[in-house]
N, C-alpha and C positions, 0 to 999 in steps of 0.2 A: 386741627390737633387740641386734644385736651390732657391735663394732667391732674390725677387726684380727683377724679370725678366719682361720685356716689351715686348711682341713680337705684332708689329703693323705694318699694311699696306704692308700686304704682301698678293700674289696671289698664292694660292696651289690650284693646279687644274690638271685633268686628272692624278689621282694617281691610281696606280694599286697594290694591294696586302699590303697595307699599311695604316697608319693613316695619317690624315693631320697634326696632332702635338700631341705629347705624353708627358705629364709630370708625371714622374714615381717615385713617393716615396719621402716624406718629402718637397714639395714643398710649398712655402708661398709667401705670399703678391706677386704673380704673375698675369699679367694681359694679357690676350690676347684680342685685341681689334682692330676693324676698319680692318679685314682681310676678305678676299674670300676663302672661301674653296668649290670647286665644282668640280663634276664630280669625285667622289672618290669611288671606289670598294675595298671592304676591310670586312673581316671577324671581323672587330672591327668598330671603328666609326671614322668621321672626327676629332675629337677632344676627346683625351681620358686623363681624369686625374685619375692616380691610386694610391690611398695611400697616399692623401695628407690630414692632418689633420688640419691644420691651413688655412686661408682666402686666395681664390683665385677668381679671377673673368675674366669671358668671358662676353665680351660685344660689341654692334655696330657691329657685325659680319653678313655676308652673308653666309649660311651655306646649300647648295643646292645639290641635287641629289647624295645622298650617298647610295649605292647598295650594298648587300650581294654578296661577290665572290662565295659563293657555294648555290645558291637557295633553298630554303626548309631546308636547315640544319641550326642549332641556332648559329654557328660560336663562337665567343669567349664569353663564358657565355652568350650566350642567347641576345648579344648585335649587333649582324652584321646587317649590314645596317643602323645604329643610327648617328644621328647628333652628340650628346655628351654622353660621356660615364663616368658616374659616378663609377667609380671602386672602390669600398671600401674606398671613400673620404668623409670627411665633410665640412661643411662651405663654399662651393662654391657658388658664385654669378653666375648665368646665366640671363642676364638682356640685354633688347633693341635690340636683334637678330633677324633676319630672318632665321629661320629653315625649310625647307621644302623638300619635294621631297625625302624623305627617306624612304627606303624600311621597315624599322622597325619603331622604336621609334625618337622622336626629342631628348627626353632625357632619358637615361635608366641607372638604378641604379641596383646595386649588392651589398652584403657584401662579406667578406672574412673570416669567423671565423677559416679558416685552417692556415690564415697567423698571425703571432702576432704583435702587434702594428697597424694592418689595422683599419681603420675606420668604421662605423656602417652606412653610409648615412644618415646622420642626422646632421641640422643646414644648410642643402642648400636651397637657395632662387631662385625662377624661377619666373622674373617679367618682365612686359611689353615686352615680346617678342611675334613675330608672328611666328606661327607655321601652317604650309599649307601643303596639301597633302602629310600626312605620312601615310604609309601603314597601320600599327597597333595603333598607338597611339603618342600622343603627347608628356606625361609625364609617367613615372613609378615612384612611391615612394614607400619606403619599409616601412616607420612608420610614426607616425603622427608630429614628431619632425621636419617638414619642411616647408618650405611656399611656396605659389604660388599665385601671382595676378597681375590684369593689364595685362593677357596676351590675344591675339586676334587669335582665332582658324577658321582656313578657309579651307573648303573641306576636312574634316577629316570624318573617318570612324563612325560608331555607338559605342559607348563605346571607346572612344578615349584617355579615363584618367585611368591609371592603378595603383592599389592598393596591393601590393604584401606582403603578411606575412606567411613567413613559405611556405606551399604548396598549400595555398590558393590564387587565383588571382582574384580579381574583377575588371571588365571593366565598367567602370561608364562614363556616360554624364557628360555635366556640371552642371547640377541643381541636379543630385545626388550627386555628387562628392562635391559639397556646403554643400548639405543638410547634408550629412555623416561627413564631415570633417573639414568645415569651409574654404576650400583653394576657390581660385578665386573668391571671392564676387564683385571685381570689373573688370572681364574678360568678354570675350564676343564672340558669334558666328559669324561670318563675311559671307557675301555673296558677293565675288568677284572672279576675275582670277588674280592669281599670277604666274608668268614664270620667269625663270633665266636663260641665253643663257651665257654658261661658256665661250666660244670663244670670244664673242664680249663684255662679262661682262655689260650685259645689262639687265637690271629689267624692266619687264612690269607688271602693277598691274593696273587692270579696276575695277573699284567699282561703283556701284549706288548709294551707300551712303556715306557721309561723314565718315573718320576713327574716333573711339572713342578717348577720350583723357585720357591719366593716370598722374599721379603726379610722377615727377623725381624721381629715385630711387638712392640711395647712391651717390649723388653729380655727377651722369652722366650728365654733362649738354651740352656736345656737340654731334653730330651725326657723323654719317659714313664720312660725307662730311666735318666736321670743323665746320658746322653750331652750333651756340650757340642754344639752343633747350630751355631754361627757363625753369619754376617750373612746367609746362604742357606740354605733349607731346604727339604725336600717339606712339604706339606699335611699334616695330620693330627699326631697324637702321636708319631710316630717321626721322628728326625732323618733317617735313611736306609732308607727303607721298603722299597725294592728290592734290598737287600743278602740279606735272606731271602725264602723262600716263606711259611714257618711261625714265628710268635714266639709264645714263651711269657710272656706278660704278667701277672704277679702283681705288683702293686705293693707288696706287704708284705716282698717278698723285696731289694727294690732301696734299698740306704743312700743317703740323702742325699749330696749332694756339697757341698762350698764355695761355689759358685754358685749353690745353690739357696737360694730365701727359705725 
């Protein structure tokens, strides 16, 4: 159990048979921000949030190249090779991240009715992220008491948004997701190339169109590099991602600003 934890500006890469970070049971007011999680081989996810009922936040991170240790198998309750695992947790904010290159889902949720005191995967908010090149889906929700908006979806498969209820699994495109559940009204599908080199900590983004603008969420007013983002910014961890094609993203070299938590 952790309270008031700040996990910031770390490079977590080349992980084998483990999570990048795992906050397990009863954590509250914890923030995971401005980190790199890259080249993670696991039966779980890069970031694992388990049985946390109070609000926690994951923002301004790069989560890239998360692979299933045992291809063809579901791994830990179906989440193997995902970016973020919402394991019976509620009220989690996932905002302004780049989540891509995952074998499975960008964000994968489950419930644990077999465990007393576990969350029901409700009240989670997934806003202003870039999801790119995930093998199965960007988001899996389990009920309608969740929110998603301002996200940018790039190089995703058909039906990349999942809604699971009991034994029923719906795979929807963005238009159907909006129409059925009202989520992602201000989100978009983008046409661009995104790559991240875990060794060089180098992000390459090549787009023929300007990045969309979204409203700042939950007072996240600085980006991965410490730059003030203002009231509107692009999805993902960079305030102005179109300013350059290649970005050097080593969070250890960025001094915190006065405005950052």
